[in-house]
N, C-alpha and C positions, 0 to 999 in steps of 0.2 A: 785591900791595903796598898798593893802596888800601884793601882790606878790613882788612889788618892795622893800617895807620895809623889807620883809623877806630876800630878796637877799642881801641887804646892811648889814643886821645883820649877815648873814652867812659869808660874806666876812670879816667883822670886827672880828668875832670869829676866822677865819683862821689866820688873821694877828696876833691876840693876842696869839694864840697857837704857831705860829712860833716864836714870841718874847720870849715865855717861853722856847722853845726848844733851842734858841740861848743862853739864859741865862744859861741853864743847861749845854750846851756844853762848855761854857766858865768857868764854876764853877769848880775850881780845887778840892775843897773838895768833890763835887759830883762825879767827875771822879775817885778820889781815892777810894771812897766808892764802886763805881761800879766795879773797878778792884779787890778790896779786896773781894767782893762777888763772882766774877768769880773764884778767886784763891781758896776760900773756897770750891767752887763747884768742882774744880779739885782734891782737897784733898779728898773730899767725894768720888769722882769717883775712886781714887786709892784704898781707903779702900774697896769700893764695889767690886773691882775685886777679892778680897779674898773670896767672897761668890758667889754662883751660883744663877742665876735666876733673872727675872725682878723684883719680889717683893723685893728681897734683895737689889738690886740697888736703887730702889725707896725709901725704908725705910731708907737706909743710908743717902740719900740726904735730906729726910724730917726731920731726927733727928739731922742733923749737926747744933750745937748751933751757931758756928761762922757764917755760912751762914745766919741763921735766924736773927742774930744780925745785920749783915751788911745790909741785905735787909730792916730791920726795920729802920736803920739810913737813908738809901736812901729814904724811903717813907717819913720820917720826913723832909728831905731836899726838896723834891718835894712839900710838903704841905706848907713849909715856902715860897718857890718861888711863889706859887699860891697866898698866902695871900698878898704878896707885890704887885701883879698885881690887886688884888681885890679892892684895895683902889681907883682905877681910872676906874673901869669897871662897867657895869650895873649888875643887879641881875642875869639876864639870863647868861651873860658871866661868872659870878662868879661860877655859878653852873656847867658850862662846865669845868672850870679849876679844880674845886674840884673833878669832875669825873675823869679827867686826873690824878690828884694826887693820888686818891684812887687806881688807877691801878698799882702804885708802879713801880718797875723796868721794868716790861714788857712794860708799856706805854712809858717809857723813851726810850727804845731801838727802839720802833716803829717810833719815831720822826726822820726825815731825818738827821738833823745836828748831833744829838747824834750818829746815826747809822754810819755816815761817820767817826766820831771820833773813834767809837768803833771797826770798821772792822779790821784795821791793828793790834790792840791790841789783838783781838781774835786769830789772826794767831800766834802772838808771844807766847800766852799762850797755843798753841797747840789745840785750839778749831776750829771746822770747820767754814768757812765763806761762804757767798753766792757765792763767786767767785772761791772757791777751792773745787773740788770734793773729796768726802770721798772714800778711797780705803779699801776694806775689803778682807782678804784672810783667807780661812779655808780649812781643809781637814779631811777626815775620811776614815778608812780602813774597808771595808765590807767583810763579808764571803760569797762571790759569785764570779763566773767567770766574767771576764771583759765584755764579751758579754751580760751577764744577767744584770749587773749593767747599762751598756750603754742602752740596750733596754728599761729598766724600766724608765730611765730618759727621753727618747724620748716620753713617754706618758704624754705630757705636761698638758693635761686636768685633770690629777690626782694630779697635784702639790698641790692643797688645802689639800690633805690628810696628807702632812708632812710640808708644808710651813706655818709658823705662819702669820696670818693676811690676807692671800690670800683667797679671796672669790670665785674667778672663773678665769679660764684660758680657753679661747676658741681658738682653732686652726682654723684660717681663711683660710689658704692654707699651702702648704709645707714650706713656709718661714716666715709666719706672724702669730703673736699671739696677742690676745686681753686680757689684764690683768685687773682685778678688785681686789683691795686690800685696807686694812686699814693701813695707815702710820701715826704714831704719833697721833692716835686718829681721823684721817680724812680719809674719803673714797676717793679713787683716781682711775682713769681709764686711761690706756694708751695702745698704740700699740707698739709691738716690732718686729723687723725683725731679722731673723736668718741669720748671715753672713757666718758662716762656720759650717758645720756639717759633721764629718767624722766618720764612724762606728768604735766603740771601741776605739776612740781616743779623740774627743772633740766636744763640741757644743759652739759656740760663738754667741752673740746677741747684739743688740743695740736698744734703744727705738727710735721710730719715732716721737712721740708726747707725751704730758703729762709729766710724771716723766722722768727726765734725768738719764737714767741708761745704763750701758753696762757691759758685763761680759763674762767669759769663764769658762766652767766646763770641766775638763780633766779626763781621765780614764787611769790608769797605772796598768797593770797586775802584781800581786805579787805572781804568782804561779797559778796553775790550779783552785784554789778555793778561791782566795783572790784578791781584787782590791782596789787600792788607788784612792779615788775620791777627786780631788782638785777643789776648787771654788775660783775664783778671780773676784770681781765685784767692780764697782765704781758707785756712784750716787751723785747728787748734792742736799744738804739739802735745803729745801724751808721753810723759816720762822724760827723764834727763837726757836719754839718748837722742830722742827726736829734737829736744830743745837745743842741744849742743850742735847737732847736725844742721839745724836751721841757722844757728848763730854763725856757723862756718860757711853759710851760703850754699850748702849742698842742694837744698830744695829748689832754690832759684836756678841753679845750673841744670837741675833735672828738668824743670819746666821749659827752659830755653832749649834744651836738647830735644825735648818732645816736639816742640814746634819746628825745629830744624829738620827732624826726621819726617814730620808730616809734609814739609815742603819737598823733601827728596822723594817721598813716596808718590805724591800726586804729580810732580814734574816728570818722574820716570815713566809713569803710566800714560800721561797725556789725556787722561779721562777719569771720571769717577767710576767706582765699582758698583755703585747703587745709589738710590736716592729715596728720600721720604720728604714730600713737599707739603705735609699737613701743617696746620697752624695750631699752636697751643698758647692759651692765655690764662694766667692765674692757675696753672696746673690742670686745665681742662681743654681737651681737644675741641676746636671749633670748626 
């Protein structure tokens, strides 16, 4: 009996939460508040671009008065919607709705009807969505011959020495790597396959599972002692935390920081720590 009653209660809670989501999705004032908050976030992002570093970007977003004001208005709208439903629900259901309201904007985005309404608008505002990969391009010129720069990059297991958030890279064989990294505050693991690898020219890869990433790093000689290293990569943000981090430009700063640390690493050593000069085409060693 207890188990059956519990099941019925859970189903009723889900129905009521869905009803709340539908009301919010149809609430014009709430939608306007949500878009205003996102626009304030974009303004804060543009301002943050004028300062370097993750701390500067986060502090800009945290101190934006307009963003905090709009989020406060959205939270009040959510609480008002909850109170309307409380009048015809049990005490247990009321507590569940208050918890949802307390979550503010993040809880609203997580609700499916609101997320479906929000998705196209994120795209129009220039924010990443769950269906559009984010593309990042960066480059750095290092004081080292092209063979030295290329050889050092092929030491994949040393990536944690200059890549922010990367805990471990394990080379499983000539074409496959296992990654462990922290992304948007969450630990993630995935396998990647090297598709193309040509000495002193390029390395291209794509993820096989886990995080959806792909990219190419190329090497261009700028004389006997200088090399231009270009990195182009794409990934698909997972969840609102990664999407908003990307919107604030944190991922781009991270990649540029990685290349700058690679430059410092190789220039401080004046030589590579190892080399693999094999050739890979279409994922197969030749």
